[in-house]
C-alpha positions in Angstrom: 119.9 54.6 105.2 117.0 55.4 107.7 113.6 55.9 106.2 113.0 59.7 105.7 109.5 61.6 105.5 108.5 63.3 102.1 105.9 65.9 102.4 104.0 66.3 99.4 103.6 69.8 98.7 100.4 71.3 97.6 99.1 72.1 93.8 100.8 71.0 90.5 104.1 72.8 89.1 105.5 73.6 86.1 109.1 74.2 84.7 109.3 77.6 82.4 111.8 78.6 80.2 112.7 81.9 79.6 115.5 83.7 77.6 118.8 83.8 79.3 118.8 87.8 79.8 115.2 87.8 81.1 114.5 89.7 84.3 113.2 87.1 87.2 109.3 87.4 86.3 107.1 88.8 89.2 104.2 86.1 88.3 106.5 83.2 89.6 106.4 84.6 93.3 103.8 83.6 95.9 102.9 80.6 97.7 104.5 76.9 97.3 107.8 76.0 96.3 109.4 78.7 93.5 113.3 78.2 92.0 114.7 80.5 89.6 117.9 79.3 88.2 120.1 81.2 85.3 122.2 79.0 83.2 124.6 80.3 80.0 121.3 79.5 78.2 118.1 79.9 79.8 116.5 81.5 82.9 114.8 78.4 84.5 111.5 78.8 86.7 109.6 76.3 88.6 106.5 77.2 90.5 103.0 76.5 90.5 101.4 75.6 87.7 98.8 78.4 87.6 100.9 81.2 87.5 102.9 80.5 84.2 101.4 82.9 81.5 100.4 80.8 78.4 102.4 82.7 76.2 105.8 81.1 78.3 107.3 78.0 77.3 106.5 75.6 79.9 106.0 71.8 80.8 103.5 71.6 83.7 101.9 68.5 85.8 104.5 68.3 88.3 104.2 67.1 91.6 106.5 68.2 94.2 107.6 66.5 97.4 109.6 68.1 100.4 112.2 65.7 102.1 111.9 66.6 105.4 114.5 64.2 107.1 116.0 62.8 109.1 118.7 63.0 106.7 122.0 63.9 107.1 124.4 66.2 105.2 127.2 64.0 105.6 125.2 60.9 104.3 126.7 60.0 101.4 124.2 59.3 98.4 121.2 59.8 100.3 119.2 61.9 97.9 120.5 59.3 95.1 119.2 56.3 96.9 115.6 58.1 97.7 115.6 59.2 93.8 117.0 56.0 92.8 114.0 54.0 94.1 111.5 56.0 92.0 113.9 56.2 88.8 114.6 52.3 89.1 110.9 52.1 88.4 110.9 53.7 84.8 109.4 57.2 86.8 110.5 60.6 85.4 112.3 62.3 88.7 114.1 65.4 89.2 115.8 67.2 92.3 115.9 70.8 93.2 118.0 71.6 96.5 117.9 74.8 98.3 120.3 75.8 101.3 117.5 74.4 103.5 116.1 71.1 101.8 115.7 69.0 98.8 112.7 69.3 96.9 111.6 65.9 94.6 109.4 66.4 91.4 107.6 63.6 89.4 104.7 63.8 86.8 101.5 64.1 88.9 100.4 60.9 86.6 103.4 59.1 88.6 102.7 60.3 92.2 100.9 57.7 93.4 103.4 55.0 92.0 106.5 57.3 93.4 104.6 57.0 96.9 104.3 53.7 96.6 107.9 52.9 95.6 109.4 55.3 98.3 106.9 53.5 101.2 108.1 50.3 100.0 111.8 51.3 100.4 110.6 52.1 104.3 110.1 55.9 103.5 107.1 57.6 104.7 104.9 60.1 102.6 102.6 62.5 104.1 
């Protein structure tokens, strides 16, 4: 696979958990990446950490990287190969996909090590 470009997104991110029937909270919207997902058991929100109210169950301290490309939607296992480089080094990682792209999250404390892993695998991080 050809090396891809990942762009670090500004700010610290958090994952918040709300009761399943909660309305989508207005506090999550604004600058930066935002994702809202409703599953069978919860409403999850990913947004900048400083937007999440203290009363909300959340886990902060995440760094976000946007996959800029080049990446083909037909390239089998492409996301796995990128995330695998990080996970194989014992770094906690998760991915959120949107219609137009992929976002990779790692703990802020592991961001530098993640960048090193990705660059060693031939990817570029800006």
